[in-house]
ROSE-4610 file (N, C-alpha, C; in Angstrom, 1 decimal, always signed):
// ROSE-4610
residu = [X/X/X/X/X/X/X/X/X/X/X/X/X/X/X/X/X/X/X/X/X/X/X/X/X/X/X/X/X/X/X/X/X/X/X/X/X/X/X/X/X/X/X/X/X/X/X/X/X/X/X/X/X/X/X/X/X/X/X/X/X/X/X/X/X/X/X/X/X/X/X/X/X/X/X/X/X/X/X/X/X/X/X/X/X/X/X/X/X/X/X/X/X/X/X/X/X/X/X/X/X/X/X/X/X/X/X/X/X/X/X/X/X/X/X/X/X/X/X/X/X/X/X/X/X/X/X/X/X/X/X/X/X/X/X/X/X/X/X/X/X/X/X/X/X/X/X/X/X/X/X/X/X/X/X/X/X/X/X/X/X/X/X/X/X/X/X/X/X/X/X/X/X/X/X/X/X/X/X/X/X/X/X/X/X/X/X/X/X/X/X/X/X/X/X/X/X/X/X/X/X/X/X/X/X/X/X/X/X/X/X/X/X/X/X/X/X/X/X/X/X/X/X/X/X/X/X/X/X/X/X/X/X/X/X/X/X/X/X/X/X/X/X/X/X/X/X/X/X/X/X/X/X/X/X/X/X/X/X/X/X/X/X/X/X/X/X/X/X/X/X/X/X/X/X/X/X/X/X/X/X/X/X/X/X/X/X/X/X/X/X/X/X/X/X/X/X/X/X/X/X/X/X/X/X/X/X/X/X/X/X/X/X/X/X/X/X/X/X/X/X/X/X/X/X/X/X/X/X/X/X/X/X/X/X/X/X/X/X/X/X/X/X/X/X/X/X/X/X/X/X/X/X/X/X/X/X/X/X/X/X/X/X/X/X/X/X/X/X/X/X/X/X/X/X/X/X/X/X/X/X/X/X/X/X/X/X/X/X/X/X/X/X/X/X/X/X/X/X/X/X/X/X/X/X/X/X/X/X/X/X/X/X/X/X/X/X/X/X/X/X/X/X/X/X/X/X/X/X/X/X/X/X/X/X/X/X/X/X/X/X/X/X/X/X/X/X/X/X/X/X/X/X/X/X/X]
num = [1/1/1/2/2/2/3/3/3/4/4/4/5/5/5/6/6/6/7/7/7/8/8/8/9/9/9/10/10/10/11/11/11/12/12/12/13/13/13/14/14/14/15/15/15/16/16/16/17/17/17/18/18/18/19/19/19/20/20/20/21/21/21/22/22/22/23/23/23/24/24/24/25/25/25/26/26/26/27/27/27/28/28/28/29/29/29/30/30/30/31/31/31/32/32/32/33/33/33/34/34/34/35/35/35/36/36/36/37/37/37/38/38/38/39/39/39/40/40/40/41/41/41/42/42/42/43/43/43/44/44/44/45/45/45/46/46/46/47/47/47/48/48/48/49/49/49/50/50/50/51/51/51/52/52/52/53/53/53/54/54/54/55/55/55/56/56/56/57/57/57/58/58/58/59/59/59/60/60/60/61/61/61/62/62/62/63/63/63/64/64/64/65/65/65/66/66/66/67/67/67/68/68/68/69/69/69/70/70/70/71/71/71/72/72/72/73/73/73/74/74/74/75/75/75/76/76/76/77/77/77/78/78/78/79/79/79/80/80/80/81/81/81/82/82/82/83/83/83/84/84/84/85/85/85/86/86/86/87/87/87/88/88/88/89/89/89/90/90/90/91/91/91/92/92/92/93/93/93/94/94/94/95/95/95/96/96/96/97/97/97/98/98/98/99/99/99/100/100/100/101/101/101/102/102/102/103/103/103/104/104/104/105/105/105/106/106/106/107/107/107/108/108/108/109/109/109/110/110/110/111/111/111/112/112/112/113/113/113/114/114/114/115/115/115/116/116/116/117/117/117/118/118/118/119/119/119/120/120/120/121/121/121/122/122/122/123/123/123/124/124/124/125/125/125/126/126/126/127/127/127/128/128/128/129/129/129/130/130/130/131/131/131/132/132/132/133/133/133/134/134/134/135/135/135/136/136/136/137/137/137/138/138/138/139/139/139/140/140/140/141/141/141/142/142/142/143/143/143/144/144/144/145/145/145/146/146/146/147/147/147/148/148/148/149/149/149/150/150/150/151/151/151/152/152/152]
x = [+155.4/+154.0/+153.2/+152.1/+151.2/+150.1/+149.6/+148.5/+147.2/+146.4/+145.1/+144.0/+143.0/+142.0/+141.2/+140.7/+139.9/+138.5/+137.8/+136.5/+135.5/+135.6/+134.7/+135.0/+136.2/+136.5/+136.0/+136.1/+135.6/+134.0/+133.3/+131.9/+131.5/+132.2/+131.9/+132.2/+133.3/+133.5/+132.5/+132.1/+131.1/+129.8/+129.4/+128.1/+128.1/+129.2/+129.3/+129.2/+129.8/+129.8/+128.3/+127.7/+126.3/+125.4/+125.6/+124.7/+125.0/+126.2/+126.5/+125.9/+125.9/+125.3/+123.8/+123.2/+121.8/+121.3/+122.1/+121.7/+121.8/+122.9/+123.0/+121.9/+121.6/+120.5/+119.2/+118.9/+117.6/+117.6/+118.7/+118.7/+118.5/+119.1/+118.9/+117.5/+116.9/+115.5/+114.6/+114.8/+114.0/+114.1/+115.3/+115.4/+114.8/+114.9/+114.3/+112.7/+112.2/+110.8/+110.2/+111.0/+110.5/+110.6/+111.6/+111.7/+110.6/+110.3/+109.2/+107.9/+107.6/+106.4/+106.2/+107.2/+107.1/+108.3/+108.4/+109.6/+109.6/+108.5/+108.4/+107.4/+107.8/+106.8/+106.5/+105.3/+104.9/+103.9/+104.1/+103.2/+101.8/+100.8/+99.4/+99.1/+98.2/+97.8/+97.0/+97.0/+96.2/+94.7/+93.9/+92.5/+91.9/+91.0/+90.4/+89.6/+89.0/+88.2/+88.9/+90.2/+91.0/+91.4/+91.6/+92.1/+90.9/+91.0/+89.9/+90.1/+89.0/+89.0/+88.8/+89.7/+89.5/+88.6/+87.9/+86.9/+87.1/+86.7/+86.7/+85.3/+84.7/+83.4/+83.6/+82.8/+82.8/+82.1/+81.3/+80.6/+81.4/+81.8/+82.5/+84.0/+84.5/+85.9/+86.4/+85.5/+85.9/+86.6/+87.6/+88.3/+87.9/+87.4/+87.0/+87.2/+87.2/+87.4/+86.2/+86.0/+85.0/+85.6/+85.2/+85.7/+85.4/+86.4/+86.3/+85.0/+84.7/+83.5/+82.2/+82.1/+81.0/+80.9/+82.1/+82.2/+81.8/+82.2/+81.9/+80.4/+79.7/+78.3/+77.6/+78.1/+77.5/+77.6/+78.8/+79.0/+78.1/+78.0/+77.1/+75.6/+75.2/+73.8/+73.7/+74.7/+74.7/+74.6/+75.3/+75.3/+73.8/+73.2/+71.8/+70.9/+71.2/+70.4/+70.7/+71.9/+72.3/+73.3/+73.8/+74.8/+75.9/+77.1/+78.2/+78.9/+78.5/+79.2/+78.7/+79.7/+79.4/+78.8/+79.2/+78.6/+78.2/+77.4/+76.9/+78.0/+78.1/+79.1/+78.6/+79.4/+79.0/+79.1/+79.9/+80.1/+79.0/+78.7/+77.7/+76.4/+76.3/+75.1/+74.4/+75.2/+74.7/+74.8/+73.8/+73.8/+74.6/+75.4/+76.2/+77.1/+77.8/+78.7/+80.1/+80.5/+81.9/+82.3/+83.6/+84.2/+85.6/+86.2/+87.6/+88.5/+89.4/+90.1/+91.4/+92.0/+93.3/+94.2/+95.4/+96.4/+97.5/+97.7/+98.7/+100.1/+100.8/+102.2/+103.2/+102.8/+103.7/+103.5/+102.3/+102.1/+101.4/+100.8/+100.1/+98.7/+98.1/+96.7/+95.8/+94.7/+93.7/+92.6/+92.2/+91.2/+90.4/+89.2/+88.4/+88.7/+88.7/+88.9/+87.7/+87.8/+86.7/+85.7/+86.2/+85.3/+84.4/+85.0/+84.3/+83.2/+83.6/+82.7/+81.5/+81.9/+80.8/+79.9/+80.4/+79.5/+78.5/+78.9/+78.0/+77.2/+77.4/+76.6/+77.1/+78.4/+78.9/+79.8/+80.1/+80.9/+80.6/+81.1/+81.0/+81.8/+81.3/+82.1/+83.3/+84.5/+85.7/+85.7/+86.5/+86.6/+87.7/+87.4/+88.3/+89.6/+89.5/+90.6/+91.1/+92.3/+92.8/+93.2/+93.6/+94.1/+93.7/+93.5/+93.2/+94.3/+93.9/+94.8/+94.6/+95.7/+95.7/+95.2/+94.2/+93.8/+94.8/+95.6/+96.5/+97.8/+98.5/+99.8/+99.7/+98.6/+98.4/+99.1/+99.6/+100.3/+99.3/+99.6/+98.8/+99.1/+98.1/+98.3/+99.3/+99.0/+99.8/+101.2/+101.3/+102.7/+103.5/+102.9/+103.7/+104.0/+103.1/+103.4/+104.5/+104.5/+105.6/+107.0/+106.9/+108.2/+108.7/+107.8/+108.2/+108.8/+108.2/+108.7/+110.0/+110.2/+111.5/+112.6/+112.3/+113.3/+113.8/+112.9/+113.2/+114.1]
y = [+99.4/+99.3/+99.7/+99.0/+99.4/+100.2/+101.1/+101.9/+101.2/+101.3/+100.6/+101.7/+101.7/+102.8/+102.5/+103.5/+103.4/+102.8/+102.5/+101.9/+102.8/+104.1/+105.1/+105.2/+105.2/+105.3/+104.1/+102.9/+101.7/+101.8/+102.3/+102.5/+103.4/+104.5/+105.5/+104.9/+104.2/+103.6/+102.5/+101.8/+100.7/+101.3/+102.4/+103.1/+103.6/+104.2/+104.8/+103.7/+102.6/+101.5/+100.9/+100.8/+100.3/+101.3/+102.6/+103.6/+103.5/+103.4/+103.3/+102.0/+100.9/+99.7/+99.8/+100.5/+100.7/+101.6/+102.6/+103.5/+102.8/+102.0/+101.3/+100.2/+99.6/+98.5/+99.2/+100.4/+101.1/+101.5/+102.0/+102.4/+101.2/+100.1/+98.9/+98.4/+98.4/+98.0/+98.9/+100.2/+101.2/+100.9/+100.7/+100.4/+99.1/+98.1/+96.8/+96.9/+97.7/+97.9/+98.7/+99.7/+100.5/+99.6/+98.8/+97.9/+96.8/+96.3/+95.3/+95.9/+97.2/+97.8/+98.2/+98.6/+99.0/+98.5/+97.2/+96.7/+97.2/+97.3/+97.8/+98.9/+100.0/+101.2/+101.7/+101.6/+102.0/+103.2/+104.3/+105.5/+105.1/+105.5/+105.2/+106.0/+105.4/+106.1/+107.3/+108.2/+109.5/+109.1/+109.7/+109.4/+109.6/+108.7/+108.7/+110.0/+110.6/+111.7/+113.0/+113.0/+114.2/+114.6/+113.6/+113.8/+114.0/+115.1/+115.3/+114.5/+114.2/+113.4/+114.4/+114.3/+115.1/+114.6/+115.5/+115.1/+116.1/+115.6/+116.4/+116.2/+117.4/+117.3/+117.0/+116.1/+115.7/+116.8/+117.7/+118.7/+120.0/+120.5/+121.8/+121.7/+120.5/+120.3/+121.0/+121.3/+121.9/+120.8/+121.2/+120.4/+120.8/+119.9/+120.2/+119.1/+119.4/+118.3/+118.2/+117.0/+116.8/+116.0/+116.3/+115.5/+114.0/+113.2/+111.8/+111.2/+111.7/+111.1/+111.4/+112.6/+112.9/+112.0/+111.8/+110.9/+109.5/+109.0/+107.6/+107.5/+108.5/+108.4/+108.5/+109.3/+109.5/+108.2/+107.6/+106.3/+105.2/+105.2/+104.2/+104.4/+105.6/+105.9/+105.4/+105.6/+105.2/+103.7/+103.0/+101.5/+101.0/+101.7/+101.3/+101.5/+102.6/+102.9/+101.9/+101.3/+100.3/+100.9/+102.1/+102.7/+103.4/+103.4/+104.0/+105.1/+105.3/+106.3/+107.7/+108.6/+110.0/+110.6/+111.8/+112.6/+113.9/+114.7/+116.0/+117.0/+117.8/+118.9/+120.1/+120.7/+121.9/+123.2/+123.1/+124.2/+124.4/+123.4/+123.5/+123.0/+122.4/+121.8/+120.7/+120.0/+118.9/+117.7/+116.7/+115.5/+114.4/+113.8/+112.6/+112.8/+113.9/+114.2/+114.2/+114.1/+114.2/+112.9/+112.6/+111.3/+111.6/+110.6/+110.7/+110.6/+111.6/+111.6/+110.8/+110.6/+110.1/+111.4/+111.2/+112.3/+111.8/+112.5/+112.1/+112.1/+111.0/+111.0/+111.8/+112.1/+112.9/+114.4/+114.9/+116.4/+116.8/+115.9/+116.3/+116.7/+116.7/+117.1/+116.0/+116.6/+115.7/+115.5/+114.3/+114.1/+112.8/+112.7/+111.6/+110.7/+109.4/+108.5/+108.5/+108.0/+107.9/+106.9/+105.8/+104.8/+105.5/+106.3/+107.0/+107.9/+108.7/+109.6/+108.8/+107.7/+106.9/+106.3/+105.9/+105.3/+106.4/+107.6/+108.7/+109.3/+108.7/+109.1/+110.4/+110.7/+112.0/+111.8/+110.6/+110.3/+109.0/+108.7/+107.4/+106.4/+105.2/+104.1/+103.8/+103.7/+103.4/+102.0/+101.9/+100.6/+99.8/+99.0/+98.1/+98.9/+100.1/+100.8/+100.3/+99.8/+99.1/+100.1/+101.3/+102.2/+103.7/+104.5/+105.9/+106.7/+107.6/+108.4/+109.8/+110.5/+111.9/+112.8/+113.6/+114.4/+115.6/+115.9/+117.0/+116.6/+115.5/+115.1/+113.8/+113.1/+111.8/+110.6/+110.8/+109.7/+108.7/+107.4/+106.3/+106.2/+106.2/+106.3/+105.2/+103.9/+102.9/+102.8/+103.1/+103.1/+104.2/+105.4/+106.5/+106.3/+105.7/+105.4/+104.5/+103.4/+102.4/+103.0/+103.9/+104.6/+105.5/+106.2/+107.1/+106.4/+105.2/+104.5/+103.8/+103.5/+102.9/+103.9/+105.2/+106.3/+106.5/+106.3/+106.6/+105.6]
z = [+154.5/+154.8/+153.6/+153.3/+152.2/+152.8/+151.9/+152.3/+152.1/+153.1/+153.1/+153.4/+152.5/+152.7/+154.0/+154.5/+155.7/+155.4/+156.5/+156.4/+155.7/+156.0/+155.4/+153.9/+153.4/+152.0/+151.3/+151.8/+151.2/+151.0/+152.0/+151.9/+150.8/+150.6/+149.6/+148.2/+148.0/+146.7/+146.4/+147.4/+147.2/+146.9/+147.5/+147.2/+145.8/+145.4/+144.0/+143.0/+143.3/+142.3/+142.2/+143.4/+143.4/+142.6/+142.8/+142.2/+140.6/+140.2/+138.8/+138.2/+138.8/+138.3/+138.3/+139.3/+139.3/+138.2/+137.9/+136.8/+135.4/+135.2/+134.0/+133.8/+134.9/+134.9/+134.6/+135.1/+134.9/+133.4/+132.9/+131.4/+130.5/+130.8/+130.0/+130.1/+131.3/+131.4/+130.7/+130.7/+129.9/+128.4/+127.9/+126.5/+126.1/+126.9/+126.6/+126.7/+127.6/+127.7/+126.5/+126.0/+124.8/+123.6/+123.5/+122.3/+122.4/+123.5/+123.6/+123.3/+123.7/+123.5/+122.0/+121.3/+119.9/+119.1/+118.8/+118.1/+116.7/+116.0/+114.7/+114.6/+115.1/+115.1/+113.7/+113.3/+112.0/+112.3/+111.7/+112.0/+111.5/+112.2/+111.8/+110.5/+109.7/+108.5/+108.8/+107.9/+108.1/+108.1/+108.9/+108.9/+107.5/+107.1/+105.8/+105.5/+106.6/+106.4/+106.1/+106.3/+106.1/+104.7/+103.9/+102.5/+101.5/+100.8/+99.8/+98.5/+97.8/+96.6/+95.4/+94.4/+93.2/+92.2/+91.6/+90.5/+89.3/+88.1/+86.9/+86.3/+86.0/+85.3/+83.9/+83.4/+82.0/+81.1/+81.6/+80.8/+80.7/+81.9/+81.9/+82.2/+82.4/+82.6/+83.9/+84.8/+86.1/+87.0/+87.7/+88.6/+90.0/+90.8/+92.2/+93.1/+94.4/+95.4/+96.3/+96.9/+97.9/+99.0/+100.3/+101.4/+101.2/+101.6/+101.4/+102.1/+103.3/+103.9/+103.1/+102.5/+101.7/+100.4/+99.8/+98.6/+99.0/+100.1/+100.5/+100.7/+101.3/+101.4/+100.1/+99.2/+97.9/+97.1/+97.2/+96.4/+97.0/+98.3/+98.9/+98.5/+98.4/+97.8/+96.4/+95.6/+94.2/+94.1/+95.0/+95.0/+95.3/+96.2/+96.5/+95.3/+94.5/+93.3/+92.1/+92.2/+91.2/+90.2/+90.5/+89.6/+90.5/+90.1/+90.9/+90.1/+88.9/+88.1/+88.3/+88.3/+88.3/+89.6/+89.9/+91.0/+90.4/+91.1/+90.6/+90.6/+89.6/+89.5/+90.2/+91.2/+91.9/+91.0/+89.9/+89.1/+88.1/+87.2/+86.2/+86.6/+87.8/+88.4/+87.6/+86.7/+86.0/+86.9/+86.8/+87.6/+87.0/+87.9/+87.6/+86.3/+86.3/+85.2/+85.5/+86.8/+87.3/+87.8/+87.6/+88.1/+88.5/+89.2/+89.6/+88.4/+88.2/+87.0/+87.0/+85.8/+85.7/+85.6/+86.1/+86.0/+85.1/+84.0/+83.0/+83.6/+83.6/+84.1/+83.3/+82.1/+81.2/+81.4/+81.3/+81.3/+82.6/+83.4/+84.6/+84.5/+83.3/+83.1/+83.7/+84.3/+84.9/+83.9/+83.6/+82.5/+82.8/+82.2/+82.3/+81.0/+81.2/+80.1/+79.2/+78.0/+77.1/+77.6/+78.3/+78.9/+80.0/+80.8/+81.9/+81.3/+80.2/+79.6/+78.9/+78.3/+77.7/+78.7/+79.8/+80.9/+81.4/+81.4/+81.8/+80.7/+79.5/+78.3/+77.7/+77.9/+77.4/+76.1/+75.7/+74.6/+74.0/+72.8/+72.2/+72.9/+73.0/+73.7/+72.9/+73.6/+72.9/+72.3/+71.2/+70.6/+71.2/+72.2/+72.9/+73.3/+73.8/+74.3/+75.6/+75.7/+76.9/+78.0/+77.6/+78.6/+78.2/+79.2/+78.9/+78.2/+77.3/+76.5/+76.9/+77.2/+77.6/+76.4/+76.6/+75.4/+75.1/+76.0/+75.8/+75.1/+75.6/+75.0/+74.3/+74.4/+73.7/+74.3/+75.5/+76.2/+76.7/+76.5/+77.1/+78.5/+79.4/+80.8/+81.4/+81.2/+81.8/+81.2/+79.9/+79.2/+79.8/+79.9/+80.4/+81.9/+82.6/+84.1/+84.2/+83.4/+83.5/+83.1/+82.0/+81.6/+82.7/+83.4/+84.4/+85.6/+86.0/+87.1/+86.8/+85.5/+85.1/+85.2/+85.0/+85.1/+86.5/+87.5/+88.9/+89.5]
């Protein structure tokens, strides 16, 4: 004679099988829902008002930062006046003598280009200078940047 499980044992095995299938189906449904909601989740960019903007004064060479929201309002006001160059330096209190600097890829110094200084009336206009030159190490900005990117 062969052994045959009783009716109660069949129901327990059947219930366990149904529970296992239900758990697997729920897990698959949850994964499919998450994928459908965010198939290519890209983190949101940082709010623009959080990051400060760096400036260098053309008169006293002070390096300072301003909140981005304040700078946007300041630039919008300059556009209405017909000029966008220069903001007021909080260190030496000169008007429209600071601008966003270049950072030398070679030595890291922050500086204003001759064209920026000439536009603010602080230097002679450069003679067809195509790119800013670092006053500390003499590196041409775009050439040094290309060389640095080629190394990486």
